N, CA, C and O atoms as a GROMACS GRO file, in nm:
protein
  536
    1MET      N    1   0.440   1.022   2.591
    1MET     CA    2   0.543   0.920   2.609
    1MET      C    3   0.584   0.865   2.473
    1MET      O    4   0.505   0.859   2.378
    2ASP      N    5   0.708   0.826   2.466
    2ASP     CA    6   0.762   0.771   2.343
    2ASP      C    7   0.718   0.626   2.328
    2ASP      O    8   0.754   0.541   2.409
    3GLU      N    9   0.639   0.598   2.223
    3GLU     CA   10   0.588   0.462   2.201
    3GLU      C   11   0.701   0.361   2.185
    3GLU      O   12   0.687   0.246   2.228
    4VAL      N   13   0.811   0.402   2.124
    4VAL     CA   14   0.921   0.310   2.095
    4VAL      C   15   0.972   0.245   2.223
    4VAL      O   16   1.014   0.129   2.220
    5THR      N   17   0.971   0.315   2.332
    5THR     CA   18   1.025   0.260   2.456
    5THR      C   19   0.918   0.198   2.545
    5THR      O   20   0.947   0.156   2.657
    6HIS      N   21   0.794   0.193   2.498
    6HIS     CA   22   0.686   0.141   2.580
    6HIS      C   23   0.607   0.031   2.509
    6HIS      O   24   0.484   0.033   2.506
    7GLU      N   25   0.680  -0.065   2.451
    7GLU     CA   26   0.615  -0.177   2.383
    7GLU      C   27   0.567  -0.278   2.485
    7GLU      O   28   0.626  -0.292   2.593
    8GLN      N   29   0.461  -0.349   2.453
    8GLN     CA   30   0.411  -0.452   2.542
    8GLN      C   31   0.508  -0.570   2.543
    8GLN      O   32   0.554  -0.614   2.438
    9ALA      N   33   0.537  -0.620   2.661
    9ALA     CA   34   0.633  -0.728   2.675
    9ALA      C   35   0.584  -0.856   2.608
    9ALA      O   36   0.667  -0.935   2.562
   10ASP      N   37   0.454  -0.880   2.602
   10ASP     CA   38   0.404  -1.005   2.545
   10ASP      C   39   0.407  -1.008   2.393
   10ASP      O   40   0.382  -1.113   2.334
   11GLY      N   41   0.438  -0.898   2.330
   11GLY     CA   42   0.451  -0.896   2.184
   11GLY      C   43   0.321  -0.881   2.109
   11GLY      O   44   0.323  -0.863   1.987
   12THR      N   45   0.207  -0.888   2.178
   12THR     CA   46   0.078  -0.878   2.110
   12THR      C   47   0.064  -0.745   2.037
   12THR      O   48   0.026  -0.742   1.920
   13ASP      N   49   0.094  -0.637   2.107
   13ASP     CA   50   0.082  -0.505   2.045
   13ASP      C   51   0.180  -0.489   1.930
   13ASP      O   52   0.148  -0.429   1.828
   14VAL      N   53   0.300  -0.544   1.946
   14VAL     CA   54   0.401  -0.537   1.840
   14VAL      C   55   0.348  -0.606   1.714
   14VAL      O   56   0.355  -0.550   1.605
   15ALA      N   57   0.297  -0.727   1.729
   15ALA     CA   58   0.244  -0.800   1.614
   15ALA      C   59   0.127  -0.728   1.551
   15ALA      O   60   0.114  -0.726   1.429
   16ASN      N   61   0.042  -0.668   1.634
   16ASN     CA   62  -0.072  -0.593   1.580
   16ASN      C   63  -0.028  -0.473   1.499
   16ASN      O   64  -0.085  -0.444   1.394
   17ARG      N   65   0.073  -0.402   1.547
   17ARG     CA   66   0.122  -0.285   1.473
   17ARG      C   67   0.182  -0.326   1.339
   17ARG      O   68   0.153  -0.266   1.236
   18ILE      N   69   0.266  -0.427   1.341
   18ILE     CA   70   0.334  -0.471   1.219
   18ILE      C   71   0.236  -0.532   1.121
   18ILE      O   72   0.250  -0.514   1.000
   19GLY      N   73   0.137  -0.602   1.170
   19GLY     CA   74   0.040  -0.669   1.084
   19GLY      C   75  -0.079  -0.585   1.044
   19GLY      O   76  -0.166  -0.632   0.970
   20ASP      N   77  -0.085  -0.462   1.090
   20ASP     CA   78  -0.197  -0.374   1.061
   20ASP      C   79  -0.181  -0.317   0.920
   20ASP      O   80  -0.115  -0.215   0.900
   21VAL      N   81  -0.242  -0.384   0.823
   21VAL     CA   82  -0.226  -0.348   0.682
   21VAL      C   83  -0.264  -0.203   0.657
   21VAL      O   84  -0.192  -0.133   0.586
   22GLU      N   85  -0.374  -0.157   0.713
   22GLU     CA   86  -0.417  -0.019   0.691
   22GLU      C   87  -0.316   0.081   0.745
   22GLU      O   88  -0.286   0.181   0.679
   23ARG      N   89  -0.266   0.055   0.863
   23ARG     CA   90  -0.170   0.147   0.925
   23ARG      C   91  -0.039   0.149   0.847
   23ARG      O   92   0.015   0.256   0.819
   24VAL      N   93   0.013   0.031   0.811
   24VAL     CA   94   0.138   0.022   0.737
   24VAL      C   95   0.121   0.088   0.600
   24VAL      O   96   0.207   0.162   0.554
   25ARG      N   97   0.009   0.059   0.536
   25ARG     CA   98  -0.019   0.120   0.405
   25ARG      C   99  -0.024   0.272   0.415
   25ARG      O  100   0.028   0.342   0.328
   26ALA      N  101  -0.085   0.324   0.520
   26ALA     CA  102  -0.095   0.469   0.538
   26ALA      C  103   0.044   0.532   0.549
   26ALA      O  104   0.068   0.639   0.494
   27VAL      N  105   0.135   0.466   0.620
   27VAL     CA  106   0.272   0.517   0.631
   27VAL      C  107   0.339   0.515   0.495
   27VAL      O  108   0.407   0.611   0.458
   28LEU      N  109   0.320   0.407   0.420
   28LEU     CA  110   0.381   0.396   0.287
   28LEU      C  111   0.324   0.499   0.190
   28LEU      O  112   0.399   0.560   0.113
   29VAL      N  113   0.195   0.518   0.193
   29VAL     CA  114   0.132   0.618   0.104
   29VAL      C  115   0.181   0.758   0.141
   29VAL      O  116   0.207   0.839   0.052
   30ALA      N  117   0.195   0.787   0.269
   30ALA     CA  118   0.246   0.918   0.310
   30ALA      C  119   0.389   0.938   0.260
   30ALA      O  120   0.424   1.047   0.215
   31ALA      N  121   0.470   0.835   0.265
   31ALA     CA  122   0.607   0.844   0.214
   31ALA      C  123   0.605   0.866   0.063
   31ALA      O  124   0.682   0.948   0.011
   32ALA      N  125   0.518   0.794  -0.007
   32ALA     CA  126   0.508   0.811  -0.152
   32ALA      C  127   0.465   0.952  -0.187
   32ALA      O  128   0.521   1.014  -0.277
   33ARG      N  129   0.367   1.004  -0.116
   33ARG     CA  130   0.320   1.141  -0.142
   33ARG      C  131   0.429   1.244  -0.114
   33ARG      O  132   0.436   1.347  -0.180
   34ALA      N  133   0.514   1.214  -0.016
   34ALA     CA  134   0.625   1.303   0.018
   34ALA      C  135   0.744   1.285  -0.075
   34ALA      O  136   0.839   1.364  -0.073
   35GLY      N  137   0.739   1.180  -0.158
   35GLY     CA  138   0.849   1.154  -0.250
   35GLY      C  139   0.975   1.105  -0.182
   35GLY      O  140   1.086   1.142  -0.221
   36THR      N  141   0.957   1.023  -0.080
   36THR     CA  142   1.072   0.977  -0.004
   36THR      C  143   1.064   0.828   0.027
   36THR      O  144   0.956   0.771   0.041
   37ALA      N  145   1.181   0.768   0.036
   37ALA     CA  146   1.190   0.629   0.081
   37ALA      C  147   1.219   0.631   0.232
   37ALA      O  148   1.263   0.732   0.287
   38LEU      N  149   1.193   0.520   0.296
   38LEU     CA  150   1.219   0.503   0.439
   38LEU      C  151   1.311   0.384   0.458
   38LEU      O  152   1.302   0.285   0.385
   39THR      N  153   1.400   0.393   0.554
   39THR     CA  154   1.478   0.274   0.589
   39THR      C  155   1.387   0.181   0.670
   39THR      O  156   1.281   0.222   0.718
   40TYR      N  157   1.429   0.056   0.683
   40TYR     CA  158   1.351  -0.037   0.764
   40TYR      C  159   1.338   0.016   0.907
   40TYR      O  160   1.231   0.005   0.967
   41SER      N  161   1.443   0.073   0.961
   41SER     CA  162   1.438   0.130   1.097
   41SER      C  163   1.338   0.245   1.104
   41SER      O  164   1.262   0.254   1.200
   42GLU      N  165   1.339   0.332   1.004
   42GLU     CA  166   1.245   0.444   1.003
   42GLU      C  167   1.102   0.395   0.991
   42GLU      O  168   1.012   0.448   1.056
   43MET      N  169   1.080   0.295   0.909
   43MET     CA  170   0.945   0.241   0.891
   43MET      C  171   0.894   0.182   1.022
   43MET      O  172   0.781   0.208   1.063
   44LEU      N  173   0.977   0.103   1.087
   44LEU     CA  174   0.935   0.046   1.215
   44LEU      C  175   0.914   0.155   1.320
   44LEU      O  176   0.823   0.145   1.402
   45ALA      N  177   0.998   0.258   1.317
   45ALA     CA  178   0.980   0.370   1.411
   45ALA      C  179   0.847   0.440   1.388
   45ALA      O  180   0.782   0.484   1.483
   46GLU      N  181   0.805   0.451   1.261
   46GLU     CA  182   0.674   0.510   1.231
   46GLU      C  183   0.561   0.430   1.295
   46GLU      O  184   0.453   0.483   1.323
   47LEU      N  185   0.586   0.302   1.319
   47LEU     CA  186   0.488   0.216   1.385
   47LEU      C  187   0.510   0.212   1.536
   47LEU      O  188   0.441   0.139   1.607
   48GLY      N  189   0.607   0.291   1.583
   48GLY     CA  190   0.635   0.298   1.726
   48GLY      C  191   0.720   0.184   1.776
   48GLY      O  192   0.713   0.148   1.894
   49LEU      N  193   0.801   0.127   1.687
   49LEU     CA  194   0.880   0.009   1.723
   49LEU      C  195   1.028   0.029   1.693
   49LEU      O  196   1.065   0.103   1.602
   50ARG      N  197   1.111  -0.039   1.770
   50ARG     CA  198   1.254  -0.043   1.741
   50ARG      C  199   1.282  -0.151   1.638
   50ARG      O  200   1.205  -0.246   1.624
   51PHE      N  201   1.391  -0.135   1.566
   51PHE     CA  202   1.430  -0.231   1.465
   51PHE      C  203   1.477  -0.361   1.528
   51PHE      O  204   1.550  -0.362   1.627
   52SER      N  205   1.434  -0.471   1.469
   52SER     CA  206   1.491  -0.603   1.493
   52SER      C  207   1.468  -0.683   1.366
   52SER      O  208   1.374  -0.655   1.291
   53ARG      N  209   1.550  -0.780   1.340
   53ARG     CA  210   1.533  -0.861   1.219
   53ARG      C  211   1.399  -0.934   1.215
   53ARG      O  212   1.335  -0.935   1.110
   54PRO      N  213   1.354  -0.994   1.325
   54PRO     CA  214   1.222  -1.058   1.320
   54PRO      C  215   1.109  -0.959   1.288
   54PRO      O  216   1.016  -0.994   1.214
   55ARG      N  217   1.116  -0.838   1.340
   55ARG     CA  218   1.015  -0.737   1.310
   55ARG      C  219   1.023  -0.696   1.164
   55ARG      O  220   0.921  -0.677   1.098
   56MET      N  221   1.146  -0.682   1.114
   56MET     CA  222   1.164  -0.647   0.973
   56MET      C  223   1.103  -0.754   0.884
   56MET      O  224   1.034  -0.721   0.786
   57ARG      N  225   1.126  -0.881   0.914
   57ARG     CA  226   1.069  -0.990   0.832
   57ARG      C  227   0.917  -0.989   0.839
   57ARG      O  228   0.851  -1.010   0.738
   58ALA      N  229   0.862  -0.965   0.957
   58ALA     CA  230   0.715  -0.958   0.970
   58ALA      C  231   0.660  -0.839   0.892
   58ALA      O  232   0.556  -0.849   0.828
   59LEU      N  233   0.730  -0.726   0.897
   59LEU     CA  234   0.689  -0.609   0.821
   59LEU      C  235   0.690  -0.640   0.672
   59LEU      O  236   0.600  -0.597   0.599
   60CYS      N  237   0.789  -0.713   0.627
   60CYS     CA  238   0.797  -0.748   0.485
   60CYS      C  239   0.676  -0.830   0.441
   60CYS      O  240   0.625  -0.811   0.331
   61ARG      N  241   0.630  -0.920   0.526
   61ARG     CA  242   0.509  -0.998   0.492
   61ARG      C  243   0.388  -0.907   0.479
   61ARG      O  244   0.305  -0.925   0.389
   62THR      N  245   0.377  -0.810   0.567
   62THR     CA  246   0.265  -0.714   0.558
   62THR      C  247   0.277  -0.632   0.431
   62THR      O  248   0.176  -0.609   0.363
   63MET      N  249   0.397  -0.588   0.397
   63MET     CA  250   0.414  -0.508   0.275
   63MET      C  251   0.388  -0.591   0.150
   63MET      O  252   0.338  -0.537   0.051
   64GLU      N  253   0.419  -0.719   0.152
   64GLU     CA  254   0.386  -0.806   0.039
   64GLU      C  255   0.236  -0.809   0.017
   64GLU      O  256   0.189  -0.804  -0.097
   65GLN      N  257   0.160  -0.818   0.126
   65GLN     CA  258   0.013  -0.818   0.116
   65GLN      C  259  -0.036  -0.684   0.060
   65GLN      O  260  -0.126  -0.681  -0.023
   66ILE      N  261   0.023  -0.575   0.107
   66ILE     CA  262  -0.016  -0.442   0.059
   66ILE      C  263   0.010  -0.432  -0.091
   66ILE      O  264  -0.073  -0.380  -0.165
   67ASP      N  265   0.125  -0.480  -0.135
   67ASP     CA  266   0.156  -0.475  -0.278
   67ASP      C  267   0.064  -0.565  -0.360
   67ASP      O  268   0.025  -0.528  -0.471
   68GLU      N  269   0.030  -0.682  -0.308
   68GLU     CA  270  -0.065  -0.770  -0.379
   68GLU      C  271  -0.200  -0.700  -0.394
   68GLU      O  272  -0.257  -0.700  -0.503
   69ASP      N  273  -0.249  -0.643  -0.287
   69ASP     CA  274  -0.377  -0.572  -0.292
   69ASP      C  275  -0.369  -0.453  -0.389
   69ASP      O  276  -0.462  -0.429  -0.466
   70GLY      N  277  -0.258  -0.381  -0.384
   70GLY     CA  278  -0.240  -0.267  -0.473
   70GLY      C  279  -0.234  -0.307  -0.619
   70GLY      O  280  -0.292  -0.240  -0.704
   71ARG      N  281  -0.166  -0.417  -0.648
   71ARG     CA  282  -0.161  -0.467  -0.786
   71ARG      C  283  -0.300  -0.496  -0.838
   71ARG      O  284  -0.332  -0.463  -0.952
   72ALA      N  285  -0.382  -0.558  -0.754
   72ALA     CA  286  -0.520  -0.590  -0.793
   72ALA      C  287  -0.599  -0.463  -0.822
   72ALA      O  288  -0.693  -0.465  -0.902
   73ALA      N  289  -0.562  -0.352  -0.758
   73ALA     CA  290  -0.631  -0.224  -0.780
   73ALA      C  291  -0.562  -0.139  -0.887
   73ALA      O  292  -0.604  -0.026  -0.912
   74GLY      N  293  -0.458  -0.193  -0.950
   74GLY     CA  294  -0.388  -0.120  -1.054
   74GLY      C  295  -0.289  -0.017  -1.005
   74GLY      O  296  -0.251   0.074  -1.079
   75GLU      N  297  -0.248  -0.029  -0.880
   75GLU     CA  298  -0.154   0.066  -0.820
   75GLU      C  299  -0.011   0.016  -0.832
   75GLU      O  300   0.013  -0.104  -0.841
   76PRO      N  301   0.085   0.109  -0.833
   76PRO     CA  302   0.226   0.068  -0.828
   76PRO      C  303   0.260   0.015  -0.690
   76PRO      O  304   0.188   0.040  -0.593
   77GLY      N  305   0.369  -0.057  -0.680
   77GLY     CA  306   0.412  -0.112  -0.552
   77GLY      C  307   0.453  -0.004  -0.455
   77GLY      O  308   0.498   0.103  -0.494
   78LEU      N  309   0.438  -0.035  -0.327
   78LEU     CA  310   0.480   0.056  -0.220
   78LEU      C  311   0.596  -0.001  -0.140
   78LEU      O  312   0.672   0.075  -0.080
   79ALA      N  313   0.612  -0.133  -0.138
   79ALA     CA  314   0.719  -0.194  -0.059
   79ALA      C  315   0.857  -0.147  -0.103
   79ALA      O  316   0.951  -0.146  -0.023
   80VAL      N  317   0.870  -0.107  -0.229
   80VAL     CA  318   0.998  -0.059  -0.281
   80VAL      C  319   1.044   0.068  -0.210
   80VAL      O  320   1.160   0.107  -0.222
   81LEU      N  321   0.956   0.131  -0.137
   81LEU     CA  322   0.990   0.253  -0.064
   81LEU      C  323   1.062   0.225   0.067
   81LEU      O  324   1.112   0.318   0.130
   82VAL      N  325   1.068   0.100   0.109
   82VAL     CA  326   1.136   0.064   0.233
   82VAL      C  327   1.268  -0.002   0.195
   82VAL      O  328   1.272  -0.106   0.129
   83VAL      N  329   1.376   0.060   0.240
   83VAL     CA  330   1.510   0.023   0.192
   83VAL      C  331   1.609   0.005   0.306
   83VAL      O  332   1.586   0.047   0.420
   84ARG      N  333   1.718  -0.059   0.272
   84ARG     CA  334   1.829  -0.074   0.367
   84ARG      C  335   1.901   0.060   0.381
   84ARG      O  336   1.919   0.132   0.283
   85ALA      N  337   1.941   0.093   0.501
   85ALA     CA  338   2.016   0.216   0.524
   85ALA      C  339   2.152   0.210   0.455
   85ALA      O  340   2.206   0.314   0.414
   86SER      N  341   2.208   0.094   0.443
   86SER     CA  342   2.344   0.080   0.390
   86SER      C  343   2.357   0.118   0.243
   86SER      O  344   2.458   0.175   0.203
   87ASP      N  345   2.255   0.087   0.162
   87ASP     CA  346   2.269   0.114   0.018
   87ASP      C  347   2.144   0.172  -0.047
   87ASP      O  348   2.143   0.196  -0.168
   88GLY      N  349   2.038   0.194   0.029
   88GLY     CA  350   1.917   0.254  -0.026
   88GLY      C  351   1.838   0.162  -0.117
   88GLY      O  352   1.758   0.209  -0.198
   89LEU      N  353   1.859   0.030  -0.104
   89LEU     CA  354   1.787  -0.067  -0.186
   89LEU      C  355   1.701  -0.156  -0.097
   89LEU      O  356   1.734  -0.176   0.020
   90PRO      N  357   1.591  -0.209  -0.152
   90PRO     CA  358   1.508  -0.301  -0.074
   90PRO      C  359   1.586  -0.428  -0.037
   90PRO      O  360   1.690  -0.458  -0.097
   91GLY      N  361   1.536  -0.498   0.060
   91GLY     CA  362   1.599  -0.620   0.105
   91GLY      C  363   1.569  -0.740   0.016
   91GLY      O  364   1.499  -0.729  -0.085
   92GLN      N  365   1.623  -0.851   0.054
   92GLN     CA  366   1.616  -0.975  -0.023
   92GLN      C  367   1.476  -1.015  -0.063
   92GLN      O  368   1.454  -1.059  -0.177
   93GLY      N  369   1.380  -1.002   0.027
   93GLY     CA  370   1.243  -1.044  -0.003
   93GLY      C  371   1.183  -0.972  -0.123
   93GLY      O  372   1.108  -1.032  -0.200
   94TRP      N  373   1.214  -0.844  -0.139
   94TRP     CA  374   1.161  -0.769  -0.252
   94TRP      C  375   1.218  -0.823  -0.382
   94TRP      O  376   1.149  -0.827  -0.484
   95TRP      N  377   1.344  -0.864  -0.378
   95TRP     CA  378   1.410  -0.913  -0.497
   95TRP      C  379   1.370  -1.056  -0.532
   95TRP      O  380   1.357  -1.090  -0.650
   96THR      N  381   1.349  -1.140  -0.432
   96THR     CA  382   1.326  -1.282  -0.459
   96THR      C  383   1.179  -1.322  -0.460
   96THR      O  384   1.146  -1.426  -0.517
   97GLY      N  385   1.093  -1.245  -0.401
   97GLY     CA  386   0.954  -1.288  -0.394
   97GLY      C  387   0.855  -1.178  -0.422
   97GLY      O  388   0.735  -1.198  -0.410
   98GLY      N  389   0.905  -1.065  -0.458
   98GLY     CA  390   0.816  -0.953  -0.476
   98GLY      C  391   0.818  -0.898  -0.616
   98GLY      O  392   0.827  -0.971  -0.715
   99ARG      N  393   0.809  -0.770  -0.620
   99ARG     CA  394   0.792  -0.696  -0.746
   99ARG      C  395   0.907  -0.719  -0.845
   99ARG      O  396   0.882  -0.727  -0.965
  100ALA      N  397   1.030  -0.728  -0.798
  100ALA     CA  398   1.144  -0.744  -0.888
  100ALA      C  399   1.128  -0.867  -0.976
  100ALA      O  400   1.158  -0.863  -1.096
  101LEU      N  401   1.081  -0.975  -0.918
  101LEU     CA  402   1.058  -1.096  -0.998
  101LEU      C  403   0.949  -1.074  -1.101
  101LEU      O  404   0.960  -1.118  -1.216
  102MET      N  405   0.843  -1.006  -1.060
  102MET     CA  406   0.733  -0.979  -1.153
  102MET      C  407   0.780  -0.895  -1.271
  102MET      O  408   0.728  -0.906  -1.382
  103LEU      N  409   0.878  -0.809  -1.246
  103LEU     CA  410   0.930  -0.723  -1.351
  103LEU      C  411   1.034  -0.795  -1.437
  103LEU      O  412   1.086  -0.738  -1.533
  104GLY      N  413   1.064  -0.920  -1.402
  104GLY     CA  414   1.160  -0.998  -1.480
  104GLY      C  415   1.305  -0.970  -1.446
  104GLY      O  416   1.394  -1.003  -1.523
  105HIS      N  417   1.330  -0.908  -1.330
  105HIS     CA  418   1.468  -0.878  -1.291
  105HIS      C  419   1.542  -1.006  -1.260
  105HIS      O  420   1.501  -1.085  -1.175
  106VAL      N  421   1.651  -1.026  -1.328
  106VAL     CA  422   1.744  -1.134  -1.296
  106VAL      C  423   1.881  -1.069  -1.281
  106VAL      O  424   1.919  -0.982  -1.361
  107GLY      N  425   1.952  -1.110  -1.183
  107GLY     CA  426   2.083  -1.051  -1.161
  107GLY      C  427   2.100  -1.005  -1.019
  107GLY      O  428   2.024  -1.042  -0.929
  108ASP      N  429   2.201  -0.925  -1.002
  108ASP     CA  430   2.238  -0.879  -0.868
  108ASP      C  431   2.130  -0.792  -0.806
  108ASP      O  432   2.051  -0.728  -0.874
  109TRP      N  433   2.130  -0.793  -0.674
  109TRP     CA  434   2.037  -0.711  -0.596
  109TRP      C  435   2.102  -0.580  -0.555
  109TRP      O  436   2.046  -0.502  -0.479
  110THR      N  437   2.222  -0.558  -0.607
  110THR     CA  438   2.294  -0.434  -0.582
  110THR      C  439   2.354  -0.388  -0.714
  110THR      O  440   2.348  -0.460  -0.814
  111GLY      N  441   2.411  -0.272  -0.714
  111GLY     CA  442   2.476  -0.222  -0.834
  111GLY      C  443   2.386  -0.134  -0.918
  111GLY      O  444   2.271  -0.109  -0.882
  112PRO      N  445   2.439  -0.086  -1.030
  112PRO     CA  446   2.368   0.011  -1.114
  112PRO      C  447   2.234  -0.039  -1.169
  112PRO      O  448   2.137   0.036  -1.170
  113ALA      N  449   2.227  -0.163  -1.214
  113ALA     CA  450   2.101  -0.214  -1.271
  113ALA      C  451   1.994  -0.224  -1.162
  113ALA      O  452   1.878  -0.188  -1.185
  114ALA      N  453   2.033  -0.273  -1.046
  114ALA     CA  454   1.938  -0.284  -0.934
  114ALA      C  455   1.892  -0.145  -0.892
  114ALA      O  456   1.773  -0.123  -0.869
  115GLN      N  457   1.985  -0.051  -0.882
  115GLN     CA  458   1.949   0.085  -0.842
  115GLN      C  459   1.856   0.149  -0.944
  115GLN      O  460   1.761   0.219  -0.907
  116ALA      N  461   1.881   0.126  -1.072
  116ALA     CA  462   1.795   0.184  -1.176
  116ALA      C  463   1.653   0.130  -1.166
  116ALA      O  464   1.557   0.205  -1.180
  117LEU      N  465   1.639   0.000  -1.142
  117LEU     CA  466   1.506  -0.060  -1.127
  117LEU      C  467   1.434  -0.002  -1.006
  117LEU      O  468   1.317   0.035  -1.016
  118VAL      N  469   1.502   0.007  -0.894
  118VAL     CA  470   1.442   0.061  -0.772
  118VAL      C  471   1.402   0.207  -0.793
  118VAL      O  472   1.293   0.249  -0.753
  119THR      N  473   1.490   0.284  -0.854
  119THR     CA  474   1.459   0.425  -0.879
  119THR      C  475   1.334   0.439  -0.966
  119THR      O  476   1.249   0.523  -0.938
  120ALA      N  477   1.323   0.357  -1.070
  120ALA     CA  478   1.205   0.362  -1.158
  120ALA      C  479   1.079   0.323  -1.083
  120ALA      O  480   0.974   0.386  -1.100
  121GLU      N  481   1.086   0.220  -1.002
  121GLU     CA  482   0.969   0.176  -0.926
  121GLU      C  483   0.930   0.277  -0.819
  121GLU      O  484   0.811   0.301  -0.796
  122GLN      N  485   1.029   0.337  -0.754
  122GLN     CA  486   0.998   0.442  -0.657
  122GLN      C  487   0.936   0.562  -0.726
  122GLN      O  488   0.839   0.620  -0.676
  123ARG      N  489   0.988   0.600  -0.840
  123ARG     CA  490   0.934   0.714  -0.915
  123ARG      C  491   0.788   0.687  -0.953
  123ARG      O  492   0.704   0.776  -0.944
  124ALA      N  493   0.758   0.564  -0.993
  124ALA     CA  494   0.619   0.529  -1.028
  124ALA      C  495   0.528   0.548  -0.907
  124ALA      O  496   0.417   0.600  -0.920
  125ALA      N  497   0.574   0.505  -0.789
  125ALA     CA  498   0.495   0.522  -0.667
  125ALA      C  499   0.481   0.670  -0.632
  125ALA      O  500   0.372   0.716  -0.598
  126PHE      N  501   0.591   0.746  -0.641
  126PHE     CA  502   0.585   0.890  -0.610
  126PHE      C  503   0.487   0.960  -0.704
  126PHE      O  504   0.404   1.039  -0.660
  127ASP      N  505   0.497   0.930  -0.832
  127ASP     CA  506   0.411   0.995  -0.930
  127ASP      C  507   0.264   0.960  -0.908
  127ASP      O  508   0.177   1.048  -0.913
  128TRP      N  509   0.236   0.833  -0.884
  128TRP     CA  510   0.099   0.787  -0.863
  128TRP      C  511   0.035   0.856  -0.744
  128TRP      O  512  -0.076   0.908  -0.754
  129TRP      N  513   0.106   0.855  -0.630
  129TRP     CA  514   0.047   0.905  -0.506
  129TRP      C  515   0.053   1.055  -0.494
  129TRP      O  516  -0.020   1.112  -0.414
  130SER      N  517   0.138   1.122  -0.571
  130SER     CA  518   0.141   1.267  -0.565
  130SER      C  519   0.042   1.329  -0.664
  130SER      O  520   0.026   1.451  -0.668
  131ALA      N  521  -0.024   1.244  -0.744
  131ALA     CA  522  -0.121   1.294  -0.841
  131ALA      C  523  -0.240   1.361  -0.775
  131ALA      O  524  -0.313   1.435  -0.841
  132GLY      N  525  -0.261   1.335  -0.647
  132GLY     CA  526  -0.367   1.403  -0.574
  132GLY      C  527  -0.501   1.331  -0.577
  132GLY      O  528  -0.578   1.341  -0.482
  133ASP      N  529  -0.529   1.259  -0.684
  133ASP     CA  530  -0.658   1.190  -0.690
  133ASP      C  531  -0.642   1.040  -0.669
  133ASP      O  532  -0.739   0.966  -0.678
  134ALA      N  533  -0.522   0.995  -0.641
  134ALA     CA  534  -0.499   0.852  -0.619
  134ALA      C  535  -0.543   0.812  -0.481
  134ALA      O  536  -0.531   0.695  -0.444
   0.00000   0.00000   0.00000
């Protein structure tokens, strides 16, 4: 059966899937090893869920935790691999409260400078996780 169409009505299972740091991290690491970014819809689908803005915001909180833990372990960020379908860039939270701020990014969240930063950060994640021993 397709998990996407069989979510629990009470939301407990949905919250558990989105908040499951190990599961979300595993999806992100698999994407990094494959050298690919995922849209928010694709990421939620990997967790067996349909896209909604509240789910996307909850997912972002989980990814922030994953990136904090990864930073402590000397790893590149993984949240940068989850992007908007419209322009292939991370959402507002990544720019205002995540890695972009740590990197000193000031300016637009779209355009050539934003794309260059995202491309460099994604490349760092792809390189790290495709090394085989990471």
